[in-house]
C-alpha positions as CSV (number, residue, x, y, z in Angstrom):
1,M,229.5,298.4,187.1
2,T,232.3,295.8,185.7
3,A,235.7,295.8,184.4
4,A,236.3,293.2,181.8
5,F,239.2,291.0,180.9
6,N,240.0,292.2,177.7
7,A,240.1,289.7,174.6
8,I,238.7,289.6,171.2
9,E,236.6,286.6,172.2
10,P,234.9,285.9,175.4
11,A,235.7,282.2,175.6
12,G,238.2,281.5,178.1
13,T,238.2,284.9,179.8
14,N,235.8,286.2,182.7
15,S,234.5,289.2,181.1
16,Y,231.1,289.6,181.8
17,P,228.6,291.0,180.5
18,V,230.1,289.7,177.5
19,G,231.6,292.4,175.1
20,S,232.0,294.8,178.4
21,G,235.2,296.7,179.1
22,Q,237.5,298.4,176.7
23,S,237.9,296.5,173.4
24,P,241.7,295.8,172.6
25,A,243.2,297.9,170.1
26,A,245.6,296.9,167.0
27,C,249.0,296.0,168.2
28,V,250.4,299.4,167.4
29,S,253.4,298.9,169.6
30,Q,254.8,295.7,171.2
31,D,256.0,297.8,174.2
32,V,252.5,298.1,175.3
33,G,250.5,295.1,174.3
34,C,247.1,294.5,172.6
35,F,245.6,293.8,175.7
36,E,246.0,296.8,177.9
37,P,244.9,298.4,179.9
38,H,244.2,294.7,180.7
39,P,241.5,295.1,183.7
40,W,240.9,291.7,185.5
41,G,237.4,291.7,186.4
42,G,234.0,290.6,185.2
43,V,232.8,289.1,188.6
44,P,230.6,292.0,189.9
45,G,229.0,291.8,186.4
46,I,228.3,288.1,187.0
47,F,227.3,288.7,190.6
48,K,224.7,291.4,189.1
49,K,223.3,289.1,186.8
50,L,222.8,286.4,189.5
51,T,221.0,288.7,191.8
52,D,218.8,289.8,188.9
53,E,217.9,286.2,188.1
54,A,217.3,285.8,191.9
55,G,214.5,288.7,191.8
56,L,217.1,291.0,193.7
57,N,217.8,294.6,193.3
58,Y,221.5,295.2,193.7
59,V,223.5,298.1,192.5
60,V,227.2,296.7,191.9
61,S,230.4,298.8,191.8
62,L,233.9,297.8,191.5
63,S,237.2,299.7,192.4
64,T,240.4,297.7,191.8
65,R,244.1,298.1,191.1
66,N,246.4,295.6,190.0
67,A,248.8,294.2,192.5
68,A,247.8,296.8,194.9
69,S,247.6,295.9,198.7
70,L,245.0,297.3,201.1
71,R,247.6,299.9,202.1
72,G,247.8,300.8,198.5
73,H,244.2,301.3,198.0
74,F,243.7,303.4,201.2
75,L,246.9,305.7,200.9
76,N,246.8,306.0,197.0
77,T,250.3,304.6,196.7
78,A,249.8,303.5,193.0
79,N,250.0,306.9,190.9
80,T,248.3,310.0,190.3
81,A,245.9,308.5,187.9
82,W,244.4,306.4,190.5
83,D,242.2,307.6,193.4
84,L,241.0,304.3,195.3
85,R,240.5,306.1,198.4
86,G,238.2,308.8,196.8
87,D,236.3,305.9,195.3
88,I,235.5,304.5,198.8
89,A,234.5,307.7,199.8
90,S,232.3,308.6,196.8
91,Q,229.1,307.2,197.9
92,K,227.2,305.6,201.0
93,W,227.9,302.0,200.9
94,D,225.7,299.2,202.4
95,V,227.9,296.2,201.6
96,V,231.6,296.3,200.8
97,V,233.9,293.2,199.9
98,L,237.7,294.0,200.6
99,Q,240.3,292.0,198.7
100,G,244.0,292.6,199.1
101,Q,246.8,291.5,197.2
102,S,246.5,287.8,196.8
103,D,249.4,286.5,198.7
104,E,249.6,289.2,201.3
105,P,247.5,287.8,204.2
106,L,250.0,284.6,204.2
107,P,252.6,284.2,206.8
108,A,256.1,285.7,206.7
109,G,258.4,283.9,204.4
110,K,255.6,282.0,202.7
111,A,254.7,284.2,199.8
112,K,256.5,286.9,197.7
113,N,254.3,289.7,199.2
114,A,253.4,288.3,202.7
115,N,252.6,291.0,205.1
116,F,249.9,289.9,207.4
117,P,250.4,293.0,209.9
118,Q,250.0,295.4,207.0
119,F,246.9,293.6,205.8
120,S,245.2,293.2,209.0
121,T,245.8,297.0,209.9
122,Y,244.3,298.4,206.7
123,A,241.4,296.1,206.5
124,S,240.4,297.6,209.9
125,R,241.5,301.1,208.9
126,I,239.4,300.8,205.7
127,A,236.3,299.6,207.6
128,E,236.7,302.3,210.0
129,Y,236.9,304.9,207.2
130,I,233.7,303.7,205.5
131,Q,231.6,303.3,208.7
132,T,232.8,306.5,210.6
133,G,234.1,308.8,208.0
134,Q,237.8,309.0,209.4
135,I,240.4,306.8,211.1
136,S,241.0,307.4,214.9
137,Q,244.7,307.8,214.3
138,A,244.1,311.0,212.5
139,D,243.9,314.5,213.8
140,T,241.1,317.0,213.4
141,N,242.8,317.8,210.0
142,G,243.0,314.3,208.8
143,Q,246.6,314.2,208.8
144,T,248.4,311.0,210.3
145,T,251.5,308.9,210.0
146,E,251.8,305.3,209.5
147,A,253.9,305.4,212.7
148,Q,250.8,306.4,214.3
149,I,248.6,303.9,212.4
150,F,250.9,301.2,213.6
151,G,251.2,302.2,217.2
152,G,254.8,303.7,217.2
153,L,257.7,304.2,214.9
154,E,259.3,300.8,216.2
155,N,256.1,298.8,215.3
156,C,255.9,300.4,212.0
157,M,259.5,299.4,211.2
158,A,259.5,296.2,212.6
159,A,259.9,293.1,210.1
160,T,257.1,290.8,209.2
161,S,259.2,288.0,210.6
162,A,259.9,290.2,214.0
163,N,258.4,289.3,217.5
164,P,255.9,290.9,217.3
165,P,255.7,291.2,213.6
166,G,255.3,294.7,211.9
167,P,254.8,295.7,208.3
168,G,258.5,296.3,207.7
169,L,258.2,299.9,206.4
170,S,261.1,302.3,206.1
171,R,261.7,305.2,208.6
172,T,260.7,307.7,206.0
173,A,257.6,305.9,205.0
174,C,256.7,305.4,208.6
175,N,256.9,309.4,209.3
176,A,255.7,310.6,206.2
177,V,252.5,312.8,206.9
178,R,249.5,311.5,205.2
179,T,246.3,313.4,204.9
180,I,243.0,311.3,204.8
181,P,240.1,313.6,203.7
182,L,236.6,313.1,205.5
183,N,234.4,310.5,204.0
184,L,231.3,312.6,203.7
185,H,229.4,309.1,202.9
186,A,230.2,307.1,205.9
187,N,227.5,304.5,206.8
188,P,228.0,303.1,210.6
189,N,225.9,300.1,209.5
190,A,227.9,299.0,206.3
191,K,228.6,295.6,206.4
192,I,232.0,295.0,205.3
193,Y,233.5,291.6,204.3
194,L,237.1,290.2,203.8
195,E,237.3,287.9,200.6
196,Q,239.3,284.9,201.2
197,M,241.5,284.4,198.2
198,W,242.1,281.2,196.5
199,A,245.5,279.2,196.9
200,R,247.5,279.6,193.6
201,P,249.4,277.0,191.7
202,D,252.1,279.3,190.7
203,M,253.1,279.1,194.5
204,V,253.3,275.3,194.4
205,E,254.4,273.8,191.3
206,A,257.8,274.3,189.7
207,H,257.7,276.6,186.9
208,Q,260.0,279.1,184.7
209,C,259.6,283.0,185.2
210,T,257.2,284.4,182.6
211,K,256.2,287.7,181.3
212,P,253.0,288.5,179.2
213,D,253.5,288.3,175.6
214,L,252.8,291.6,174.0
215,T,251.9,290.3,170.6
216,T,248.9,288.6,171.9
217,M,245.4,289.6,172.5
218,D,245.3,288.6,176.0
219,G,249.0,288.7,177.5
220,T,249.5,285.1,177.5
221,P,252.6,284.3,179.5
222,I,256.0,283.5,177.8
223,V,259.3,282.3,179.3
224,D,261.2,285.2,180.8
225,P,264.7,283.9,181.4
226,T,265.8,287.0,182.9
227,C,262.9,286.7,185.8
228,S,262.9,290.7,185.1
229,N,258.9,291.1,184.9
230,G,258.3,291.2,188.7
231,A,258.8,287.5,189.2
232,N,260.5,286.4,192.3
233,G,262.7,283.9,190.5
234,D,266.5,282.9,189.9
235,T,267.9,284.6,187.0
236,V,270.4,281.8,186.7
237,T,268.0,278.8,186.3
238,A,265.1,281.1,185.2
239,M,262.8,279.3,187.7
240,N,260.3,281.2,189.9
241,A,260.2,280.8,193.5
242,V,257.6,278.5,195.1
243,Y,256.5,278.5,198.6
244,Y,254.4,275.6,199.6
245,T,256.2,272.4,198.6
246,S,256.1,270.2,201.7
247,K,253.2,267.9,200.8
248,S,253.4,265.1,198.1
249,S,250.8,266.4,195.9
250,T,249.7,269.7,194.4
251,A,246.1,269.3,195.9
252,A,247.5,269.0,199.5
253,N,250.1,272.0,199.0
254,L,247.2,274.1,197.9
255,N,245.2,273.1,200.7
256,D,248.1,274.2,203.2
257,I,247.6,277.7,201.4
258,T,243.9,277.7,201.8
259,A,244.4,276.7,205.5
260,D,246.8,279.7,206.2
261,M,244.6,281.9,204.3
262,R,241.4,281.0,206.2
263,T,243.2,281.4,209.6
264,A,244.4,284.9,208.4
265,M,241.0,286.0,207.4
266,N,239.4,284.6,210.5
267,T,242.1,286.4,212.7
268,V,241.6,289.4,211.1
269,V,237.6,289.4,211.6
270,A,238.1,288.5,215.1
271,S,240.3,291.3,216.1
272,S,238.9,294.0,214.0
273,G,235.4,294.6,215.6
274,R,234.1,296.1,212.5
275,L,234.0,293.4,209.8
276,A,231.0,291.4,209.1
277,G,232.9,288.2,208.3
278,V,234.5,286.3,205.4
279,V,233.6,285.4,202.0
280,P,235.1,281.9,201.6
281,V,236.1,281.9,197.8
282,G,239.2,280.2,198.7
283,D,237.6,277.3,200.5
284,A,235.2,276.9,197.5
285,F,238.3,276.8,195.1
286,Q,239.8,274.0,197.4
287,R,236.8,272.1,197.7
288,A,236.7,271.8,193.9
289,V,240.1,270.7,193.9
290,D,239.6,268.0,196.6
291,T,236.6,266.6,194.9
292,S,238.5,266.6,191.7
293,V,235.8,268.4,189.7
294,V,238.5,270.7,188.2
295,K,242.2,270.2,187.2
296,T,244.1,269.4,190.4
297,S,247.9,269.0,189.1
298,G,250.1,269.4,186.2
299,F,249.6,273.2,185.9
300,Y,252.9,273.2,184.2
301,D,254.6,270.7,181.9
302,A,258.0,269.2,182.4
303,A,259.9,272.1,181.3
304,G,258.2,274.4,183.7
305,I,255.7,275.9,181.1
306,Y,251.8,276.4,181.7
307,S,249.9,273.3,180.4
308,V,246.3,273.5,179.6
309,S,243.8,270.7,179.8
310,P,241.2,270.7,176.7
311,T,238.9,268.6,178.6
312,Q,239.0,269.4,182.2
313,M,237.5,272.5,184.1
314,E,240.4,274.8,185.4
315,L,240.0,277.4,187.9
316,W,243.1,279.2,187.2
317,W,243.9,281.2,184.0
318,K,247.2,280.5,182.4
319,D,249.2,282.4,184.6
320,R,248.1,280.2,187.3
321,T,247.4,283.3,189.4
322,H,244.2,284.9,188.2
323,A,240.9,283.1,187.9
324,S,239.9,281.5,184.5
325,V,236.3,281.8,183.5
326,Y,235.2,278.9,185.9
327,G,237.0,280.4,188.8
328,S,235.5,283.8,188.2
329,Y,232.0,281.8,187.9
330,L,232.8,280.0,191.0
331,K,233.9,283.3,192.9
332,A,230.6,285.1,191.8
333,L,228.4,282.1,193.2
334,V,230.3,282.3,196.5
335,L,229.7,286.1,196.7
336,F,226.1,285.7,195.7
337,G,225.4,282.9,198.5
338,R,227.4,284.9,201.1
339,L,225.8,288.3,200.4
340,T,222.3,287.5,199.9
341,G,222.0,284.3,201.5
342,K,220.3,282.7,198.7
343,N,221.5,279.3,197.7
344,P,223.7,279.3,194.6
345,A,222.4,275.7,193.7
346,A,219.0,277.1,193.5
347,L,220.1,278.9,190.5
348,G,219.9,275.6,188.6
349,I,220.2,274.4,184.9
350,G,220.0,277.2,182.6
351,E,221.7,279.9,184.5
352,Q,222.3,282.7,182.0
353,A,225.4,284.2,183.1
354,A,227.2,280.6,182.6
355,A,225.6,280.2,179.4
356,D,226.7,283.6,178.1
357,M,230.3,282.8,179.0
358,G,230.1,279.4,177.4
359,I,230.1,277.3,180.6
360,S,228.1,274.2,180.1
361,E,224.9,273.4,182.1
362,A,226.7,270.6,183.7
363,D,229.6,272.5,184.6
364,A,227.7,275.4,186.0
365,S,225.6,273.1,188.1
366,T,228.7,271.5,189.3
367,L,230.2,274.8,190.5
368,Q,226.8,275.8,191.9
369,K,227.0,272.8,194.2
370,I,230.5,273.6,195.2
371,A,229.8,277.0,196.1
372,S,226.6,276.1,198.2
373,D,228.4,273.1,200.0
374,S,231.4,275.5,200.6
375,L,229.1,278.0,202.3
376,R,227.4,275.7,204.5
377,A,230.6,274.1,205.5
378,A,231.7,277.3,206.7
379,G,228.7,277.8,208.9
380,Y,226.7,280.1,206.8
381,P,223.0,279.4,206.4
382,L,221.3,279.3,202.9
383,E,217.8,279.9,201.9
């Protein structure tokens, strides 16, 4: 049901149910890390608990791959150990929530992995695959190419900054023959949503390149002066690239990311014809920042190293990319409200998932209200 962020103690992580997932092994080799395979997750478990408490009967599943785009999910570009498309076709789904790589939907040049044409195209193709069992660009044998998927070789190779923009794929990638097996569990009535991801402090505040500390039980980030661990940084200054800096405050720059992400999600839904709507998780994160109920700035110290507040709720983990325990709880609350139509605020004091994860009743109540207010502000009715 759920993947858990692996740590010895659940406090400060988003593992739920507490103790779920694979327990970390002893540090046998510093080349691997005590925390590997390090699945980020727990939100489906929180969501499941919330539905149980509301008297609902939901069966919840999760299929994720770290740093994978929707293209990677659908074409299985990760490695042979992953069959994400097979997961999609493994059963008949009533409701599906799609989440791509966190910065992929953003405008060209505004994020390391920005590729809106690719995100939009594969969101629609996955939705089509779930609902019809195949994509319209495939032949009777299920074979297709990305040139066909994107409407021609020129479109497939066009840069993300071109007019019109494309995914910027190579000629080889565009012409590679892909076989898409028939989805025998298609459901034309499946409701498919896009998750609007949150804005990220690591795209806003200056900081040094980091890498996971392989001697820790959670992969705590440590400075990487070589900027070699997948960071988009400067090997001379050891500083990571930031993209949203035009405003005078962190909160305002985070809001710019949120606005761009919201526009991207709404654009895809409007153009797809197959998507049921958006789950506005990013809007909820921004509302929490704007109302100052969580940490709003100072995510890094003067040296550009993460700085943790012992007294404030923080929605982001130490890497300032993934969600903290509070961010994961807020995300689950928004999913709960959007998918069930139930008011997250009605969960009330004493909600068990929050208590299990060490979130105080006051903080849980605050996050419940943020989720409720965000959903209503987005125009979604709640019971």
